[in-house]
C-alpha positions in Angstrom: 0.0 0.6 -0.2 2.9 2.5 0.8 4.6 1.7 -2.5 1.2 2.6 -4.5 0.5 5.8 -2.5 3.9 7.0 -3.2 3.8 6.1 -6.4 0.2 7.8 -6.8 2.4 10.9 -5.1 5.4 10.8 -8.2 2.3 10.6 -10.7 0.7 13.2 -10.1 3.8 15.7 -9.0 4.9 14.9 -12.6 2.0 16.0 -14.4 2.1 19.4 -12.2 6.5 19.7 -12.9 5.2 19.2 -17.0 2.8 21.5 -17.1 5.3 23.9 -15.6 7.4 23.0 -17.6 5.0 24.1 -20.5 4.2 27.2 -18.8 7.3 28.3 -19.0 8.7 28.2 -21.4 5.0 29.4 -23.1 5.1 32.9 -25.5 3.4 34.5 -22.1 2.6 33.4 -19.3 -0.4 34.7 -17.2 -0.8 34.0 -13.2 -4.1 34.0 -12.8 -4.7 34.1 -8.6 -8.6 34.4 -7.4 -10.5 34.2 -4.0 -13.5 34.6 -5.9 -15.0 31.9 -5.0 -18.9 31.6 -3.5 -19.1 28.3 -1.7 -15.7 28.5 0.6 -17.4 28.9 3.8 -18.7 24.6 3.9 -16.7 23.2 6.6 -13.7 22.5 5.2 -11.4 24.9 5.1 -9.4 26.5 7.7 -11.4 30.1 9.1 -7.8 31.5 8.5 -7.8 31.1 4.8 -11.0 33.1 4.6 -9.4 36.4 6.1 -9.1 39.1 3.1 -5.9 38.6 1.2 -3.2 41.7 1.9 -2.1 43.5 -1.8 1.1 43.3 -0.5 1.7 39.6 0.1 0.3 39.0 -3.5 2.7 41.2 -4.6 5.7 39.4 -2.9 3.7 35.3 -4.5 4.7 37.6 -8.1 8.0 38.2 -7.0 8.6 35.2 -6.3 6.7 33.0 -9.6 8.6 35.2 -11.2 11.8 33.7 -10.3 10.8 30.3 -9.9 10.3 30.4 -13.6 13.2 33.1 -14.2 11.4 35.7 -16.5 8.9 38.3 -16.6 5.1 37.7 -16.0 1.9 38.9 -16.3 0.1 38.2 -12.4 -3.4 39.4 -12.5 -5.6 39.6 -9.3 -9.4 39.0 -9.0 -11.2 39.8 -6.2 -13.8 41.2 -4.7 -13.8 44.8 -2.3 -14.5 42.3 0.9 -11.7 39.9 0.0 -8.5 42.2 -0.4 -6.9 44.8 2.3 -4.6 47.9 0.8 -5.6 47.7 -2.8 -3.0 50.1 -4.2 -4.7 53.3 -6.6 -4.3 51.7 -9.4 -2.7 48.3 -10.6 -3.7 46.8 -14.2 -3.2 43.3 -12.7 -5.4 43.7 -10.0 -8.8 43.6 -10.9 -12.0 43.7 -8.3 -15.4 42.1 -9.9 -18.7 43.0 -8.2 -20.2 40.5 -6.0 -22.1 36.9 -7.7 -24.3 34.3 -6.6 -22.9 31.9 -8.2 -21.0 29.0 -6.2 -17.9 28.5 -7.5 -18.3 29.8 -11.5 -18.6 33.2 -10.8 -20.0 36.1 -13.3 -19.8 35.0 -17.2 -20.0 38.8 -18.2 -16.9 39.5 -15.9 -14.6 36.8 -17.1 -14.8 37.1 -20.5 -14.5 41.0 -20.2 -11.3 39.4 -18.7 -10.3 37.1 -20.7 -10.6 39.4 -23.6 -8.5 42.1 -22.0 -5.9 39.5 -21.4 -5.6 36.9 -24.1 -6.9 39.8 -26.9 -10.7 40.5 -27.7 -10.7 37.6 -30.9 
C-alpha cells in the first residue's frame, strides 16, 4: 500500500512539473490568482484562509513566481472588494469583480471581459 501511495504521489507531481515546464516556455505567461469562489464557507476550509488577503502578500507571491520561472510574468489578481486589504490606487493586474451569487462559477460577463482583455478580443 505504501508503494502504491508513493507511485500515485510521484505521478501527480510529474504531471504538475510537466505543466510548469510547458508554462515556463510559453511566449506569454499569465498567472491568475483568484479568491472569488462563493462556496468556500463549506466547513472544509480553515477559517484563517477565509480572511481577506493583503495586496502586499500577493505582490511578494508575484515576485516568487517570476523568480521560479526566471522570467517576467503577467500576474493578475481577481477578487472582490471585501476580500482584499490595502489595494493600490491603480494596478492593471488587480481586477475587482462585483460580487455574484454563483456557487463557484462566477460571473460569465466579468470573466469574459477579463479574458478578452488578457488574450485579445479575437
